[in-house]
Backbone as CSV, one residue per row, in Angstrom:
resi,resn,N_x,N_y,N_z,CA_x,CA_y,CA_z,C_x,C_y,C_z
1,MET,92.029,108.231,156.055,92.950,107.376,155.294,94.048,108.259,154.702
2,ASP,95.286,107.843,154.932,96.412,108.601,154.407,96.522,108.404,152.907
3,VAL,96.792,109.489,152.240,96.993,109.422,150.799,98.472,109.575,150.514
4,LEU,99.074,108.549,149.978,100.508,108.576,149.706,100.789,109.359,148.444
5,SER,101.843,110.144,148.478,102.264,110.867,147.281,102.859,109.896,146.273
6,ILE,102.940,110.366,145.062,103.516,109.522,144.007,104.948,109.150,144.349
7,ASP,105.721,110.123,144.819,107.121,109.853,145.158,107.234,108.854,146.292
8,THR,106.329,108.949,147.302,106.366,108.012,148.436,106.053,106.607,147.972
9,ARG,105.040,106.481,147.120,104.680,105.152,146.614,105.791,104.546,145.768
10,ARG,106.491,105.394,144.989,107.617,104.873,144.206,108.705,104.358,145.122
11,THR,108.898,105.054,146.256,109.930,104.626,147.200,109.552,103.315,147.861
12,LEU,108.258,103.195,148.276,107.807,101.996,148.970,107.814,100.772,148.067
13,PHE,107.347,100.966,146.835,107.206,99.826,145.935,108.355,99.721,144.947
14,ASN,109.338,100.630,145.062,110.544,100.585,144.232,110.186,100.603,142.751
15,THR,109.276,101.519,142.361,108.880,101.634,140.963,109.435,102.916,140.379
16,GLN,109.672,102.922,139.086,110.190,104.090,138.382,109.323,104.360,137.164
17,PRO,109.150,105.618,136.803,108.363,105.915,135.597,109.069,105.419,134.357
18,HIS,108.293,105.095,133.328,108.875,104.652,132.064,109.724,105.775,131.481
19,PRO,110.928,105.464,130.939,111.797,106.517,130.414,111.122,107.421,129.401
20,ALA,110.275,106.829,128.530,109.598,107.639,127.524,108.632,108.613,128.166
21,MET,107.899,108.187,129.212,106.969,109.071,129.888,107.708,110.167,130.633
22,SER,108.836,109.824,131.225,109.629,110.826,131.933,110.181,111.871,130.977
23,ALA,110.618,111.434,129.809,111.209,112.362,128.844,110.158,113.201,128.141
24,LEU,108.903,112.711,128.111,107.857,113.403,127.377,107.622,114.803,127.911
25,ALA,107.803,114.979,129.230,107.557,116.288,129.832,108.481,117.358,129.261
26,GLY,109.691,116.989,128.886,110.634,117.968,128.359,110.802,117.920,126.859
27,ALA,109.937,117.159,126.155,110.070,117.014,124.707,109.651,118.297,123.998
28,PRO,110.312,118.644,122.910,109.936,119.855,122.165,108.587,119.699,121.481
29,GLY,107.834,120.808,121.418,106.563,120.812,120.710,106.765,121.052,119.225
30,VAL,105.659,121.129,118.505,105.721,121.265,117.056,106.389,122.584,116.657
31,TRP,106.012,123.682,117.315,106.570,124.979,116.942,108.061,125.061,117.237
32,ILE,108.477,124.449,118.324,109.915,124.424,118.631,110.643,123.594,117.579
33,ALA,110.056,122.476,117.182,110.667,121.634,116.153,110.791,122.397,114.833
34,LEU,109.735,123.112,114.459,109.787,123.904,113.231,110.818,125.024,113.346
35,GLY,110.913,125.609,114.524,111.920,126.644,114.739,113.336,126.108,114.622
36,TRP,113.533,124.879,115.069,114.852,124.245,114.967,115.228,124.010,113.501
37,ILE,114.242,123.610,112.711,114.480,123.414,111.278,114.779,124.747,110.607
38,ALA,114.014,125.778,110.970,114.264,127.111,110.417,115.662,127.598,110.790
39,LEU,116.088,127.329,112.019,117.420,127.729,112.455,118.497,127.065,111.601
40,TYR,118.270,125.824,111.223,119.229,125.103,110.392,119.444,125.813,109.057
41,PHE,118.361,126.252,108.444,118.486,126.929,107.153,119.012,128.359,107.306
42,VAL,118.698,129.008,108.411,119.271,130.333,108.669,120.784,130.227,108.857
43,LEU,121.206,129.214,109.584,122.646,129.009,109.768,123.340,128.723,108.441
44,GLN,122.654,128.037,107.544,123.230,127.807,106.220,123.442,129.124,105.485
45,MET,122.445,130.002,105.532,122.565,131.283,104.838,123.659,132.147,105.458
46,VAL,123.648,132.252,106.778,124.645,133.073,107.461,126.035,132.470,107.301
47,GLY,126.136,131.151,107.537,127.430,130.485,107.414,127.977,130.554,106.012
48,GLY,127.094,130.412,105.013,127.537,130.507,103.628,128.034,131.891,103.277
49,THR,127.359,132.904,103.794,127.784,134.280,103.521,129.136,134.581,104.153
50,VAL,129.303,134.180,105.410,130.571,134.407,106.106,131.706,133.644,105.432
51,ALA,131.436,132.393,105.049,132.452,131.589,104.377,132.840,132.198,103.037
52,ALA,131.844,132.707,102.302,132.125,133.329,101.002,132.979,134.583,101.170
53,LEU,132.676,135.381,102.189,133.482,136.578,102.457,134.918,136.205,102.804
54,ALA,135.061,135.216,103.666,136.400,134.787,104.070,137.199,134.253,102.886
55,MET,136.560,133.479,102.039,137.244,132.919,100.875,137.594,134.015,99.870
56,ALA,136.708,134.999,99.707,136.995,136.095,98.781,138.194,136.909,99.248
57,ILE,138.282,137.119,100.550,139.426,137.856,101.098,140.700,137.035,100.963
58,ALA,140.607,135.730,101.278,141.787,134.863,101.233,142.335,134.709,99.822
59,THR,141.458,134.712,98.836,141.905,134.555,97.447,142.278,135.878,96.787
60,GLY,142.129,136.975,97.511,142.502,138.280,96.977,141.485,138.894,96.052
61,LEU,140.292,138.314,95.972,139.257,138.860,95.092,138.510,140.026,95.740
62,LEU,138.588,140.112,97.075,137.943,141.208,97.793,139.030,142.005,98.508
63,HIS,139.276,143.207,98.026,140.390,144.001,98.540,139.948,145.038,99.565
64,SER,138.700,145.493,99.488,138.250,146.559,100.383,136.751,146.416,100.612
65,TRP,136.251,147.241,101.558,134.833,147.200,101.856,133.991,147.642,100.661
66,GLN,134.574,148.488,99.792,133.834,148.919,98.617,133.498,147.748,97.695
67,GLY,134.327,146.699,97.779,134.080,145.528,96.952,132.792,144.806,97.298
68,LEU,132.259,145.058,98.521,130.998,144.427,98.912,129.827,144.893,98.060
69,LEU,129.975,146.101,97.470,128.909,146.610,96.610,128.756,145.779,95.346
70,HIS,129.811,145.086,94.978,129.793,144.236,93.779,130.131,142.793,94.165
71,PHE,129.608,142.382,95.328,130.001,141.069,95.851,129.490,139.933,94.978
72,ASP,128.369,140.131,94.290,127.869,139.079,93.397,128.879,138.782,92.289
73,ASP,129.514,139.826,91.782,130.532,139.620,90.752,131.751,138.922,91.336
74,VAL,132.124,139.313,92.555,133.258,138.673,93.228,132.964,137.200,93.467
75,LEU,131.748,136.914,93.918,131.363,135.524,94.176,131.382,134.713,92.883
76,GLY,130.924,135.311,91.785,130.944,134.616,90.501,132.354,134.286,90.057
77,MET,133.283,135.227,90.222,134.677,134.962,89.850,135.298,133.893,90.735
78,MET,134.945,133.909,92.027,135.510,132.932,92.952,135.032,131.528,92.612
79,GLN,133.750,131.395,92.257,133.197,130.083,91.962,133.707,129.507,90.642
80,GLN,134.312,130.345,89.819,134.894,129.859,88.572,136.236,129.177,88.807
81,ARG,136.824,129.409,89.966,138.096,128.761,90.286,137.846,127.307,90.686
82,PRO,138.718,126.392,90.278,138.512,124.966,90.565,138.368,124.680,92.056
83,GLY,137.306,124.019,92.404,137.102,123.574,93.777,136.507,124.602,94.715
84,MET,136.458,125.880,94.339,135.984,126.903,95.259,134.496,126.745,95.583
85,GLN,133.703,126.411,94.578,132.270,126.237,94.810,132.017,125.032,95.713
86,SER,132.806,123.973,95.523,132.681,122.796,96.372,133.082,123.108,97.809
87,LEU,134.183,123.844,97.970,134.633,124.214,99.313,133.598,125.080,100.017
88,LEU,132.993,125.989,99.284,131.962,126.842,99.874,130.772,126.013,100.333
89,ALA,130.376,125.019,99.543,129.260,124.155,99.925,129.586,123.359,101.182
90,ILE,130.821,122.877,101.286,131.233,122.105,102.465,131.223,122.981,103.708
91,LEU,131.782,124.177,103.603,131.830,125.088,104.749,130.429,125.510,105.174
92,THR,129.552,125.723,104.201,128.176,126.109,104.509,127.460,125.012,105.283
93,LEU,127.618,123.771,104.838,126.981,122.652,105.528,127.528,122.490,106.940
94,CYS,128.833,122.570,107.085,129.444,122.428,108.411,128.995,123.533,109.350
95,ALA,128.875,124.756,108.834,128.478,125.893,109.660,127.066,125.734,110.197
96,ALA,126.229,124.978,109.495,124.851,124.773,109.935,124.684,123.462,110.691
97,ALA,125.264,122.383,110.177,125.013,121.054,110.729,125.663,120.853,112.094
98,ILE,126.908,121.238,112.226,127.623,120.989,113.484,126.976,121.711,114.659
99,PRO,126.650,123.019,114.551,125.953,123.658,115.676,124.607,123.020,115.998
100,ILE,123.852,122.619,114.968,122.550,121.994,115.213,122.717,120.686,115.986
101,LEU,123.664,119.861,115.582,123.897,118.592,116.280,124.298,118.819,117.728
102,LEU,125.221,119.743,117.951,125.711,120.008,119.308,124.629,120.635,120.184
103,LEU,123.895,121.596,119.642,122.864,122.267,120.423,121.708,121.332,120.762
104,THR,121.336,120.481,119.809,120.257,119.524,120.066,120.663,118.516,121.130
105,ARG,121.879,118.037,121.035,122.387,117.078,122.033,122.428,117.699,123.425
106,ARG,122.799,118.969,123.483,122.895,119.644,124.783,121.525,120.036,125.325
107,SER,120.591,120.399,124.440,119.276,120.859,124.880,118.395,119.717,125.379
108,TRP,118.498,118.545,124.747,117.646,117.405,125.131,118.505,116.141,125.298
109,PRO,119.362,116.095,126.309,120.249,114.931,126.459,119.509,113.613,126.697
110,ARG,118.372,113.662,127.415,117.629,112.421,127.670,116.944,111.917,126.404
111,LEU,116.458,112.843,125.583,115.777,112.440,124.359,116.745,111.954,123.293
112,TRP,117.962,112.414,123.337,118.955,112.098,122.302,119.126,110.595,122.137
113,SER,119.319,109.885,123.223,119.626,108.450,123.144,118.405,107.563,123.385
114,LEU,117.227,108.142,123.458,116.008,107.354,123.621,115.524,106.897,122.259
115,GLY,115.401,105.580,122.090,115.114,105.028,120.773,113.736,105.373,120.243
116,ARG,112.737,105.150,121.036,111.360,105.387,120.603,110.949,106.839,120.855
117,PRO,110.061,107.388,120.015,109.539,108.724,120.286,108.920,108.774,121.685
118,PRO,109.095,109.873,122.408,109.575,111.174,121.939,111.079,111.305,121.806
119,GLY,111.800,110.207,121.951,113.242,110.263,121.790,113.646,110.535,120.353
120,PHE,114.896,110.958,120.191,115.403,111.303,118.861,116.033,110.111,118.157
121,GLY,116.180,108.983,118.865,116.519,107.741,118.188,117.979,107.378,118.068
122,PHE,118.883,108.061,118.770,120.296,107.703,118.666,120.586,106.530,119.591
123,ALA,120.017,105.406,119.198,120.133,104.160,119.944,120.348,103.024,118.962
124,THR,120.770,101.881,119.460,120.968,100.713,118.607,119.629,100.227,118.066
125,PRO,119.538,99.929,116.769,118.267,99.404,116.213,117.833,98.143,116.940
126,GLU,116.536,97.940,117.009,116.006,96.789,117.728,116.327,95.472,117.039
127,ALA,116.674,95.516,115.767,117.092,94.317,115.031,118.106,94.732,113.967
128,ALA,119.147,93.918,113.799,120.207,94.252,112.841,119.701,94.259,111.407
129,ARG,118.618,93.542,111.144,118.109,93.466,109.763,117.691,94.837,109.238
130,PHE,117.377,95.765,110.126,116.962,97.089,109.674,118.108,97.841,109.010
131,LEU,119.332,97.538,109.374,120.479,98.194,108.740,120.640,97.713,107.307
132,TRP,120.472,96.395,107.096,120.529,95.878,105.728,119.339,96.374,104.911
133,LEU,118.188,96.409,105.556,116.995,96.896,104.877,117.163,98.359,104.472
134,ALA,117.869,99.131,105.305,118.080,100.545,105.006,118.844,100.728,103.697
135,ILE,119.837,99.892,103.461,120.617,99.990,102.223,119.737,99.664,101.017
136,VAL,118.933,98.616,101.153,118.015,98.241,100.074,117.018,99.356,99.810
137,VAL,116.506,99.951,100.878,115.536,101.041,100.750,116.167,102.237,100.045
138,GLY,117.408,102.574,100.410,118.077,103.703,99.788,118.264,103.516,98.292
139,ILE,118.630,102.313,97.880,118.820,102.029,96.454,117.477,102.007,95.724
140,ALA,116.494,101.322,96.330,115.175,101.218,95.701,114.507,102.579,95.571
141,ALA,114.646,103.422,96.588,114.038,104.756,96.544,114.655,105.601,95.446
142,THR,115.955,105.427,95.227,116.622,106.165,94.153,116.080,105.747,92.791
143,LEU,115.981,104.455,92.565,115.523,103.958,91.265,114.057,104.290,91.018
144,LEU,113.202,104.004,92.011,111.776,104.259,91.850,111.494,105.758,91.787
145,GLY,112.177,106.532,92.655,111.975,107.972,92.654,112.455,108.616,91.368
146,GLY,113.566,108.139,90.838,114.067,108.669,89.575,113.112,108.397,88.435
147,TRP,112.541,107.183,88.412,111.559,106.856,87.375,110.314,107.723,87.517
148,LEU,109.858,107.919,88.749,108.664,108.716,88.993,108.873,110.166,88.569
149,THR,110.040,110.719,88.897,110.333,112.105,88.525,110.410,112.261,87.009
150,SER,111.057,111.324,86.345,111.160,111.379,84.885,109.792,111.298,84.236
151,TRP,108.917,110.466,84.787,107.569,110.323,84.242,106.765,111.608,84.429
152,LEU,106.888,112.226,85.612,106.152,113.457,85.880,106.727,114.654,85.122
153,ALA,108.028,114.607,84.821,108.677,115.735,84.151,108.300,115.825,82.679
154,HIS,107.857,114.715,82.097,107.428,114.690,80.684,108.510,115.253,79.753
155,GLY,109.735,114.779,79.966,110.816,115.183,79.074,111.586,116.409,79.503
156,HIS,111.118,117.142,80.510,111.845,118.314,80.990,113.088,117.874,81.761
157,ALA,114.137,118.666,81.647,115.367,118.367,82.375,115.135,118.542,83.867
158,VAL,115.605,117.588,84.648,115.470,117.643,86.101,116.780,118.155,86.671
159,ASN,116.748,119.365,87.228,117.954,119.978,87.772,117.937,119.923,89.289
160,GLN,119.066,119.523,89.859,119.220,119.531,91.306,120.564,120.177,91.601
161,ASN,120.549,121.192,92.476,121.748,121.992,92.694,122.949,121.163,93.125
162,ILE,122.721,120.199,93.998,123.844,119.418,94.504,124.449,118.553,93.401
163,GLU,123.608,118.050,92.499,124.122,117.243,91.395,124.913,118.112,90.424
164,GLN,124.391,119.304,90.127,125.111,120.215,89.247,126.437,120.622,89.870
165,LEU,126.429,120.839,91.176,127.652,121.199,91.878,128.689,120.095,91.760
166,GLY,128.246,118.848,91.954,129.188,117.733,91.872,129.744,117.549,90.478
167,GLU,128.900,117.710,89.465,129.350,117.506,88.092,130.315,118.599,87.635
168,ASN,130.190,119.804,88.224,131.047,120.919,87.826,132.257,121.084,88.731
169,THR,132.524,120.091,89.571,133.641,120.141,90.514,134.753,119.210,90.061
170,PRO,136.011,119.649,90.135,137.126,118.759,89.791,137.084,117.478,90.610
171,LEU,137.584,116.413,90.038,137.484,115.096,90.656,138.049,115.081,92.070
172,GLY,139.195,115.727,92.286,139.811,115.723,93.610,138.955,116.385,94.674
173,TRP,138.159,117.372,94.283,137.291,118.068,95.228,135.977,117.338,95.448
174,ARG,135.661,116.398,94.607,134.397,115.678,94.776,134.428,114.739,95.974
175,ILE,135.618,114.293,96.351,135.713,113.333,97.457,135.230,113.938,98.773
176,PRO,135.781,115.086,99.245,135.237,115.658,100.486,133.784,116.089,100.359
177,LEU,133.393,116.564,99.178,131.987,116.933,98.970,131.094,115.712,99.073
178,ALA,131.539,114.602,98.499,130.764,113.365,98.554,130.630,112.864,99.997
179,LEU,131.705,112.971,100.777,131.656,112.532,102.178,130.624,113.328,102.965
180,MET,130.553,114.621,102.710,129.560,115.454,103.387,128.143,115.062,102.955
181,ALA,127.986,114.775,101.669,126.662,114.466,101.120,126.101,113.146,101.643
182,VAL,126.972,112.205,102.008,126.492,110.896,102.458,126.584,110.711,103.967
183,SER,127.098,111.697,104.692,127.250,111.527,106.136,126.635,112.680,106.925
184,LEU,127.299,113.822,106.950,126.858,114.928,107.800,125.490,115.462,107.381
185,GLY,125.267,115.591,106.083,123.977,116.075,105.604,122.821,115.179,106.021
186,PRO,122.859,113.869,105.675,121.780,112.973,106.096,121.610,112.889,107.609
187,LEU,122.713,112.896,108.347,122.628,112.804,109.804,121.837,113.975,110.381
188,THR,122.138,115.183,109.927,121.464,116.365,110.454,120.012,116.415,110.034
189,GLU,119.727,116.106,108.783,118.340,116.152,108.312,117.482,115.084,108.976
190,GLU,118.047,113.906,109.213,117.284,112.871,109.899,117.006,113.260,111.346
191,LEU,117.975,113.870,112.005,117.748,114.345,113.369,116.585,115.338,113.399
192,LEU,116.581,116.281,112.468,115.569,117.336,112.474,114.186,116.826,112.070
193,PHE,114.121,116.029,110.994,112.820,115.644,110.449,112.290,114.337,111.027
194,ARG,113.120,113.323,111.169,112.667,112.045,111.700,112.955,111.910,113.196
195,GLY,113.674,112.875,113.753,113.929,112.886,115.180,113.062,113.908,115.883
196,VAL,113.430,115.175,115.773,112.742,116.238,116.510,111.309,116.442,116.008
197,LEU,111.141,116.674,114.700,109.817,117.010,114.171,108.838,115.839,114.263
198,LEU,109.251,114.680,113.835,108.349,113.523,113.860,107.893,113.223,115.284
199,SER,108.805,113.295,116.241,108.448,113.046,117.641,107.466,114.096,118.149
200,ALA,107.674,115.358,117.741,106.763,116.418,118.170,105.372,116.220,117.580
201,LEU,105.298,115.841,116.319,104.001,115.626,115.672,103.266,114.432,116.274
202,LEU,104.009,113.415,116.676,103.392,112.226,117.262,102.730,112.529,118.594
203,GLN,103.127,113.619,119.248,102.502,114.002,120.511,101.084,114.537,120.300
204,ARG,100.780,115.006,119.087,99.481,115.621,118.809,98.604,114.779,117.894
205,TRP,99.220,114.066,116.961,98.448,113.310,115.979,98.898,111.853,115.975
206,GLY,98.150,111.040,115.250,98.515,109.647,115.103,99.734,109.483,114.219
207,SER,100.231,108.269,114.144,101.465,108.019,113.398,101.296,108.325,111.913
208,GLY,100.119,108.032,111.338,99.910,108.294,109.917,100.018,109.768,109.587
209,ALA,99.318,110.606,110.331,99.359,112.052,110.090,100.745,112.615,110.368
210,ALA,101.390,112.141,111.423,102.719,112.638,111.774,103.740,112.301,110.687
211,ILE,103.669,111.085,110.171,104.584,110.671,109.103,104.341,111.483,107.849
212,LEU,103.074,111.666,107.486,102.742,112.392,106.259,103.156,113.860,106.347
213,LEU,102.861,114.512,107.455,103.186,115.934,107.602,104.690,116.171,107.625
214,SER,105.416,115.359,108.384,106.872,115.537,108.455,107.524,115.238,107.106
215,SER,106.986,114.258,106.387,107.541,113.892,105.078,107.254,114.969,104.040
216,LEU,106.042,115.531,104.083,105.689,116.584,103.133,106.549,117.824,103.360
217,LEU,106.764,118.185,104.611,107.615,119.340,104.907,109.048,119.088,104.451
218,PHE,109.527,117.869,104.648,110.869,117.503,104.201,111.013,117.712,102.701
219,ALA,110.008,117.257,101.948,110.063,117.395,100.489,109.995,118.861,100.067
220,LEU,109.109,119.632,100.684,108.945,121.028,100.306,110.162,121.877,100.666
221,MET,110.831,121.547,101.745,112.003,122.322,102.157,113.168,122.148,101.193
222,HIS,113.097,121.125,100.346,114.156,120.902,99.359,113.851,121.561,98.017
223,LEU,112.701,122.211,97.912,112.323,122.827,96.644,113.340,123.861,96.138
224,PRO,113.890,124.730,96.999,114.902,125.678,96.481,116.079,124.981,95.817
225,GLY,116.507,123.847,96.380,117.616,123.108,95.793,117.237,122.369,94.531
226,LEU,115.945,122.322,94.256,115.438,121.676,93.039,115.000,122.699,92.004
227,ASP,115.433,123.947,92.184,115.022,125.042,91.293,113.504,125.159,91.209
228,TRP,112.824,124.830,92.332,111.374,124.962,92.453,110.617,124.117,91.423
229,GLN,111.198,122.982,91.064,110.543,122.063,90.129,109.611,121.134,90.920
230,LEU,108.324,121.420,90.874,107.358,120.681,91.683,107.277,119.211,91.308
231,PHE,107.581,118.881,90.053,107.484,117.477,89.656,108.560,116.609,90.304
232,ALA,109.536,117.240,90.971,110.567,116.470,91.674,110.186,116.200,93.124
233,VAL,109.102,116.822,93.596,108.708,116.667,95.002,108.251,115.243,95.339
234,PRO,107.450,114.564,94.486,107.019,113.198,94.840,108.167,112.241,95.129
235,ASP,109.295,112.399,94.441,110.453,111.558,94.697,110.906,111.713,96.148
236,LEU,111.066,112.962,96.595,111.513,113.214,97.959,110.439,112.837,98.976
237,LEU,109.182,113.007,98.623,108.101,112.617,99.524,108.102,111.107,99.736
238,LEU,108.294,110.364,98.656,108.385,108.904,98.761,109.556,108.502,99.653
239,LEU,110.702,109.134,99.438,111.866,108.837,100.266,111.575,109.120,101.730
240,ALA,110.991,110.272,102.016,110.747,110.671,103.400,109.763,109.731,104.091
241,LEU,108.755,109.273,103.362,107.791,108.341,103.950,108.462,107.042,104.366
242,VAL,109.341,106.549,103.518,110.038,105.297,103.838,111.020,105.507,104.987
243,LEU,111.689,106.654,105.015,112.623,106.950,106.101,111.896,107.024,107.444
244,ALA,110.711,107.635,107.450,109.928,107.714,108.681,109.474,106.324,109.126
245,TRP,109.087,105.487,108.168,108.694,104.110,108.495,109.862,103.352,109.118
246,LEU,111.033,103.500,108.531,112.224,102.850,109.081,112.514,103.326,110.500
247,ARG,112.378,104.609,110.693,112.661,105.207,112.006,111.755,104.605,113.078
248,LEU,110.485,104.503,112.787,109.545,104.028,113.792,109.599,102.517,113.968
249,ARG,109.792,101.782,112.898,109.830,100.319,113.007,111.088,99.824,113.697
250,SER,112.213,100.490,113.469,113.493,100.022,114.013,113.751,100.506,115.429
251,GLY,113.029,101.534,115.880,113.300,102.092,117.195,114.628,102.818,117.254
252,SER,115.087,103.280,116.110,116.387,103.962,116.029,116.388,104.868,114.808
253,ILE,117.183,105.912,114.879,117.288,106.813,113.734,118.386,106.376,112.769
254,TRP,119.255,105.459,113.210,120.399,105.074,112.374,119.993,104.414,111.059
255,PRO,118.977,103.541,111.012,118.581,102.998,109.706,118.132,104.066,108.713
256,SER,117.409,105.084,109.181,116.994,106.149,108.263,118.185,106.988,107.824
257,VAL,119.156,107.189,108.708,120.388,107.893,108.321,121.128,107.101,107.245
258,LEU,121.209,105.794,107.443,121.902,104.939,106.481,121.176,104.914,105.138
259,ALA,119.852,104.813,105.164,119.081,104.816,103.914,119.209,106.154,103.200
260,HIS,119.152,107.243,103.941,119.308,108.584,103.372,120.695,108.747,102.762
261,GLY,121.716,108.269,103.472,123.069,108.340,102.949,123.245,107.501,101.696
262,THR,122.602,106.324,101.661,122.664,105.472,100.479,121.990,106.145,99.290
263,TYR,120.875,106.794,99.544,120.170,107.539,98.501,121.080,108.616,97.909
264,ASN,121.752,109.371,98.768,122.679,110.403,98.294,123.887,109.795,97.598
265,LEU,124.308,108.624,98.082,125.467,107.963,97.486,125.219,107.610,96.028
266,MET,123.990,107.263,95.697,123.667,106.935,94.318,123.908,108.138,93.401
267,ALA,123.584,109.339,93.890,123.851,110.554,93.108,125.345,110.818,93.034
268,VAL,126.046,110.543,94.137,127.499,110.745,94.176,128.192,109.849,93.159
269,VAL,127.724,108.609,93.041,128.297,107.708,92.053,128.164,108.303,90.652
270,GLY,127.029,108.938,90.406,126.836,109.589,89.112,127.839,110.695,88.854
271,TRP,128.259,111.420,89.906,129.280,112.474,89.729,130.575,111.858,89.185
272,PHE,131.004,110.765,89.846,132.284,110.174,89.478,132.222,109.482,88.114
273,VAL,131.062,108.919,87.785,130.903,108.331,86.451,130.991,109.425,85.391
274,ALA,130.349,110.570,85.670,130.385,111.686,84.738,131.808,112.207,84.585
275,ALA,132.548,112.257,85.706,133.923,112.752,85.653,134.807,111.797,84.875
276,HIS,134.602,110.493,85.061,135.396,109.505,84.337,135.076,109.535,82.845
277,GLY,133.774,109.718,82.546,133.365,109.786,81.150,133.906,111.009,80.452
278,GLY,134.061,112.141,81.261,134.596,113.363,80.663,136.071,113.288,80.468
C-alpha cells in the first residue's frame, strides 16, 4: 500500500495547514522573548547615553573628552534647562522602541499580523466592543490601582519617575512627552509582554500561568521607574492581568494597547492639571 506524503495529500485534497499551526514552528521561545525584552531596556540605556552626550555637546556643556570624567555634573546642569529632561526621555524611548518594533516585524512577519497566539496580535479585534471596553478598562484600572497603591503605601508618598518628569517639565514640552507616553510606549510594551512573551509562555503552560507570569514580569520590570517601591507593584500587576485578558479575548493586541494608553493618559492629565494649577 502506497503511503502518501503530507504534501501529496494536501495537493490531492486541496487542504492547507491552519495559519496558527504553520506559524508555531517559527514562534519565539520563552528565552528568546525574555532576550527581546532585555534588548529593549539595553537599547534604552545605550540610546539614553548617546542622546545625553549629543545634547551636552550641542548645548555647549561638554567641550572636550576630559568633560566625560565629570559627566554626571554636566548631565545635571543640562537637565536643569527647560525641556531638556523631557527631550532626553523622548529620544531615549525612540532609540529603544523604534528598533524593537522594526526588528520584531522583520524577524516574525507571519506572527506579526496573526491575531491569536502564537501571533503577536496586530489584527482587527474580533468585535468592536473590545475597543470601547479597553477605554473603560484603562480608566477603571487607574482608579482602582491608585486606590490600592495608596492603601498599601500607608501614607507614604508614591513616586513614579515619569510623573515627576511630567510635573517638572514646561507646559510646551509636555505635549510631545505626553504623545510618547500614550502611544509609542504602550505600543512597544504591549508587543513585548502581551505579544511576544505571552505567546511564548502559552506554548509551555496554560493560559492562567502564562498570563500570571507575563503580568508579574511586566510589573517587576517597572520597579526601577517606581524607585523600587514594592507597594506600587500590585497596581501594575492588576493592569497587566487585565491587559492580557483583553489581548486573548479580543484576538488582537490593539485593545490592550488602547487600554494601556488610556491608563497612561490619566497620568498625563494630571501633569496638565498640575501645570494649570501652578
